[in-house]
C-alpha positions in Angstrom: -0.3 0.1 -0.1 1.2 3.4 -0.9 1.4 5.8 2.3 0.7 9.1 1.7 2.4 12.6 2.3 0.0 12.5 5.3 0.6 9.2 7.0 4.6 10.5 6.2 4.0 14.0 8.0 1.8 12.1 11.4 4.7 9.5 11.7 7.7 12.8 11.6 5.7 14.5 14.4 5.1 10.7 16.0 9.2 9.7 15.3 10.9 13.1 14.9 8.8 15.6 17.0 6.3 17.8 16.4 8.7 20.7 15.5 10.4 19.0 13.0 10.2 21.2 10.1 9.3 20.4 5.9 9.9 22.5 3.0 6.3 24.4 1.6 3.0 24.0 2.5 3.0 20.6 0.6 5.9 19.0 1.8 7.5 17.0 -1.5 8.1 13.3 -0.6 11.5 12.4 -2.7 12.0 9.3 -3.9 15.0 10.1 -6.4 17.3 12.2 -7.9 19.5 12.6 -11.7 22.1 15.7 -12.4 19.5 18.6 -12.0 16.3 16.3 -11.2 14.3 14.6 -8.5 11.1 12.8 -8.9 8.4 12.3 -6.3 6.5 9.4 -5.0 4.0 10.1 -7.6 6.4 9.9 -10.6 6.3 13.4 -10.4 9.6 15.6 -12.2 10.9 19.1 -10.4 14.0 21.0 -11.0 15.9 22.0 -8.1 17.1 24.8 -8.3 18.2 24.3 -4.7 20.3 21.9 -2.8 23.3 22.8 -3.0 24.5 19.0 -1.6 24.5 17.2 -4.5 27.5 19.8 -5.9 28.1 17.9 -9.4 24.5 16.5 -9.5 22.2 14.1 -7.7 24.1 10.6 -7.8 26.3 11.7 -10.1 28.2 8.1 -11.5 31.7 9.0 -10.6 30.6 9.9 -7.6 28.3 7.2 -6.9 31.2 4.2 -7.9 34.0 6.5 -6.1 32.3 5.5 -2.8 30.5 2.2 -3.5 34.3 0.9 -5.0 35.8 1.8 -1.1 33.2 1.0 0.4 33.5 -2.9 -0.7 37.1 -2.4 -0.2 38.2 -0.6 3.4 36.7 1.9 5.6 38.2 2.5 8.5 39.8 5.7 10.7 42.4 7.6 10.4 44.3 6.2 13.2 45.5 3.8 10.6 47.4 5.2 7.6 45.4 5.6 4.5 46.9 7.1 1.5 43.2 8.6 0.6 43.0 11.3 2.8 46.5 12.5 2.5 45.8 12.1 -1.6 42.7 14.3 -1.2 44.2 16.8 0.8 47.1 17.7 -1.0 44.8 18.2 -4.1 42.3 20.5 -1.8 45.0 22.6 -0.3 46.9 23.2 -3.7 43.6 25.5 -4.3 44.3 27.8 -1.3 46.7 30.3 -1.0 49.7 30.2 1.6 49.6 29.8 4.2 46.9 27.7 4.4 48.0 24.3 4.0 46.7 22.0 6.5 43.8 20.1 7.3 41.1 18.6 9.7 38.5 16.4 8.1 35.3 16.8 10.3 31.9 14.5 9.3 29.7 18.4 8.8 30.0 21.7 8.5 28.8 22.8 12.1 31.9 20.5 13.4 33.7 22.1 11.2 32.9 25.6 12.2 33.3 24.5 15.7 36.9 23.2 15.4 37.5 26.8 14.0 36.1 28.8 16.9 38.4 26.1 19.3 41.2 27.1 16.9 40.9 30.9 17.0 40.9 30.3 21.5 43.8 27.9 21.1 46.1 30.9 18.8 44.5 34.3 20.6 43.8 32.7 23.9 40.4 34.7 24.1 36.7 33.6 24.1 35.1 36.8 22.1 33.3 36.3 18.8 32.1 38.2 16.3 29.2 37.1 13.8 26.7 39.1 12.0 23.3 39.7 13.3 21.9 37.3 10.5 24.1 33.9 10.5 23.7 30.6 10.6 27.0 28.6 10.9 25.5 24.8 12.3 24.2 23.1 15.1 26.1 22.1 18.0 26.5 24.4 21.2 28.9 26.4 20.4 28.0 27.2 17.0 24.0 27.4 17.5 24.9 30.2 20.1 26.1 32.1 17.5 22.7 32.4 15.5 19.8 35.7 16.3 17.2 34.3 13.7 16.9 30.9 15.5 18.6 31.9 19.2 19.2 28.3 21.6 17.1 29.3 25.0 19.6 27.7 27.2 23.8 28.6 27.2 25.6 31.4 27.8 26.0 33.5 24.9 27.4 36.7 26.6 30.8 36.2 24.8 29.7 36.8 21.2 28.5 40.6 20.0 26.8 40.7 16.4 27.0 42.9 14.1 24.3 44.6 10.9 25.0 42.3 8.2 25.8 44.5 4.8 23.2 45.1 2.4 23.8 46.1 -0.5 20.6 47.3 -1.6 20.1 49.1 1.4 23.8 49.7 2.4 24.8 51.0 6.1 24.9 54.6 6.5 22.7 54.6 3.1 25.9 54.7 0.9 27.3 51.8 -1.3 30.7 51.0 -2.0 33.9 52.3 0.2 31.4 53.6 2.7 29.1 50.7 2.9 32.6 48.6 3.4 33.7 51.2 6.0 30.7 51.4 8.3 30.8 47.9 8.0 34.0 47.9 9.9 33.1 50.3 12.3 30.5 47.7 13.2 33.1 45.1 13.9 35.3 47.9 15.9 32.8 48.7 18.3 32.0 44.8 18.6 35.4 44.4 19.3 35.8 47.1 22.0 32.6 45.8 23.7 34.5 42.3 24.1 37.6 43.2 24.9 36.0 46.3 27.7 33.5 42.6 28.9 36.8 40.7 29.5 36.2 38.2 27.1 38.9 39.9 25.0 38.5 39.4 21.5 39.3 35.9 19.7 37.4 36.0 16.3 35.0 36.8 13.7 33.4 33.9 11.7 31.5 35.2 8.6 30.2 33.7 5.2 32.8 35.5 2.9 29.4 35.2 0.5 27.2 36.6 3.0 24.9 33.8 1.8 21.9 33.8 4.3 21.9 37.9 4.8 20.9 37.7 1.0 24.5 37.2 -0.5 24.8 40.9 -1.6 26.5 42.6 -4.7 29.6 43.8 -3.1 33.0 45.1 -4.2 35.8 42.9 -4.1 38.1 44.3 -1.1 34.5 45.0 1.0 36.4 43.3 3.6 39.6 45.5 3.7 38.9 47.5 6.1 37.3 44.8 8.3 40.0 42.8 8.2 42.6 45.3 9.3 40.4 45.8 12.9 40.8 42.2 13.5 44.6 41.9 12.5 45.0 45.6 14.5 42.8 43.6 17.6 45.1 40.1 17.4 41.9 38.7 16.1 41.1 35.8 13.5 39.6 35.2 10.6 37.3 32.5 9.7 35.9 32.0 6.4 32.7 29.6 6.4 33.1 28.2 2.5 30.0 25.8 2.9 27.4 27.7 0.5 30.2 29.7 -1.7 33.2 27.7 -1.9 34.0 24.4 -4.2 33.5 26.7 -7.5 30.0 28.0 -7.0 30.4 31.5 -7.3 32.5 30.8 -10.8 35.0 33.1 -10.7 36.7 31.6 -7.8 37.3 28.1 -6.5 36.9 29.6 -2.8 34.2 33.1 -1.9 37.3 34.5 0.1 39.2 35.0 -3.1 36.0 36.7 -4.9 35.5 38.8 -1.8 39.7 39.0 -1.8 40.2 38.4 2.3 42.9 36.2 3.7 41.1 34.3 6.1 43.4 32.6 8.9 40.9 29.7 9.0 38.1 28.3 6.2 35.5 25.3 7.2 33.8 23.5 4.1 30.6 21.2 4.3 27.8 20.3 2.5 28.9 19.9 -1.5 32.2 18.6 -0.5 31.2 14.9 -0.7 28.4 15.5 -3.3 26.3 14.0 -0.3 28.5 11.6 1.5 29.1 13.3 5.3 32.2 14.8 4.4 33.5 17.9 5.5 36.4 20.2 7.3 39.0 23.0 8.0 41.8 24.4 6.7 44.5 26.7 8.5 47.6 27.5 8.7 50.8 25.1 10.0 50.8 27.4 12.8 47.0 27.8 13.6 47.6 24.3 13.3 50.5 23.8 16.3 48.5 25.9 18.3 45.3 24.1 18.5 47.2 20.6 18.7 48.7 21.8 21.8 45.7 23.2 23.1 42.7 20.6 22.0 42.5 17.0 21.7 40.9 15.5 18.6 39.9 13.0 17.0 36.6 11.9 15.1 36.1 7.9 14.5 34.1 8.4 11.0 36.3 11.8 9.9 38.4 11.6 6.9 37.5 7.9 6.7 38.8 6.2 3.3 34.8 6.1 1.7 34.3 9.8 2.6 38.1 10.7 1.2 37.0 8.7 -1.9 33.7 11.2 -2.5 35.3 14.3 -1.9 38.3 13.0 -4.2 36.0 12.5 -6.9 33.5 15.8 -6.5 37.2 17.7 -7.5 37.5 15.5 -10.4 34.1 15.8 -12.0 34.4 20.0 -11.6 37.5 19.6 -12.7 37.2 17.1 -16.0 33.5 18.4 -16.6 34.7 22.0 -16.5 32.2 23.4 -13.8 33.9 25.7 -12.4 33.6 27.5 -15.8 30.0 26.4 -16.2 28.7 28.1 -13.1 30.0 31.8 -14.3 28.5 31.3 -18.1 25.2 29.8 -16.9 24.9 32.2 -13.3 25.6 35.4 -15.4 22.7 34.3 -18.0 20.6 33.3 -15.2 20.9 36.4 -13.9 20.7 38.8 -17.0 17.5 36.5 -17.4 16.1 37.6 -14.3 17.4 41.2 -14.9 15.1 41.3 -17.7 12.4 40.1 -16.3 13.1 42.5 -13.6 11.7 45.3 -16.2 8.2 43.1 -16.6 7.4 43.0 -13.0 8.3 45.7 -10.4 7.6 43.3 -7.1 11.1 42.7 -8.2 13.5 45.1 -6.4 16.4 43.8 -6.5 18.6 41.3 -8.7 22.1 39.9 -7.6 24.2 37.5 -6.6 27.4 35.1 -8.8 27.8 32.0 -11.1 25.1 29.6 -9.8 24.4 31.0 -6.2 21.9 33.8 -7.4 17.8 35.3 -6.8 15.8 38.1 -6.5 14.9 40.2 -3.8 11.0 41.3 -3.8 9.3 44.4 -2.4 5.8 45.7 -2.5 7.3 49.2 -3.4 10.4 50.0 -5.3 10.9 53.8 -4.0 10.7 52.8 -0.3 11.8 48.5 -1.0 9.4 47.6 1.5 10.2 43.4 1.7 7.5 41.4 0.4 8.1 38.7 2.6 4.4 37.1 3.2 4.5 37.1 -0.9 8.0 35.9 -1.0 6.7 32.6 0.8 3.8 32.5 -1.8 6.1 32.8 -4.6 8.1 29.5 -3.2 5.0 27.2 -3.1 3.5 28.6 -6.4 7.1 27.6 -8.0 6.8 24.5 -6.2 3.3 23.7 -7.9 4.4 24.3 -10.8 7.6 21.8 -10.9 11.1 24.4 -9.7 12.1 24.0 -5.9 13.9 26.8 -4.9 13.7 28.6 -1.3 14.2 32.3 0.3 16.6 33.6 2.5 18.0 37.5 3.4 18.0 39.5 6.4 13.9 40.1 5.9 13.3 36.7 4.0 12.3 38.2 0.8 15.0 36.8 -1.7 14.4 34.2 -3.5 17.1 32.1 -3.4 18.7 30.1 -6.4 20.9 27.7 -5.7 21.6 24.7 -8.1 24.3 22.1 -8.1 26.5 22.5 -11.2 25.0 20.7 -13.9 22.3 23.2 -14.0 22.3 24.9 -17.7 21.1 28.2 -19.6 17.9 25.2 -20.9 17.7 24.9 -17.4 17.8 28.7 -16.5 14.8 29.5 -19.3 13.0 26.5 -17.6 12.9 28.3 -13.6 12.3 31.4 -15.2 10.0 31.0 -16.8 7.9 29.7 -14.0 9.1 32.4 -12.5 7.1 34.6 -14.5 4.4 32.3 -14.2 4.2 32.7 -10.8 5.1 36.2 -10.5 1.9 36.5 -13.1 -0.8 34.7 -10.6 0.3 35.3 -7.5 -1.4 38.0 -5.6 1.0 40.6 -4.7 1.1 41.0 -0.8 3.9 42.2 1.6 
């Protein structure tokens, strides 16, 4: 007997708890994926414009083969010698600038960010952390405390300071460009001073160099230069969370911090790294690694296991062999132009922005006031789902459509997505 979505939702509540959320007003029961497509239990096909976990495509045959072959050969932990982790880290660190030449593998981005905070504390001897007020860096106790959008109800967050997220559509201080960069750096400097005065001291600033959860504002290269200078002057550590913009997604560079032109001390990696197989990691310098290993003991049974490394190395193979970073640049530019043309037809589109295969549109009820159309954006997401297009929303006001497909996305897929977006904009009542 085929189980209905209502049956599954009832069992989720019974077995997982009532507050385990799903996407969309009518959740999707997925059963299969291939390339940029997923299928539900009724056989309906959807264009996946959202999920960055299958970075090189759902069920890419090269990654599947690498996982199956290694799983059938050997899988154990890193207290035994194995070439896979060394070969992988050698290739991975080659994509970073000096002195980022060493790594620790984990199972999740949350673990990676947790380790990065420990590294920063080991280097500085201080605990104070700065993040933006619309960030997300994971769900361990340490990194969950960083979120202001979904804050934990227990624990001590007195060592954390939040600064306003950069917003190219409504820039801090009302001015874009260098003035916006200076205004953001001034907020960071105030937070540094406050942490020092409070006795926590300033340890680090953790940020996504593309500010993905903040709505991926269009920022000039070097935007973070004044902020980086303030961090260095205070003896702090800069941590770049590359879970979303990394591995060539932005088209122009392998890593988001390279596009933003900043030099982090620590880089964290996650979701796309193994194309769905649980592997993540931290990349840093020999000096930071030495301080970390002298201060903390870390071992993770599953992290860096041979199967995980095989999956991760296959992802690098596919990115290189299929030219997926160049594809991200080409298809992303095509998508951005198509959505800008769509904005000429729909006044509810206030801003179009992004880079590579990470782009979207901010929806407003009025272009003059830039009033966010948050509820309308939610209805748009559901309307697109009903039209066979899966994407979502995010941003400071939750009114930005988030388009983040895997790197197999093509111009033809962009056309299909934009046509559906046009239909949804025509047929969805405009309300705030």
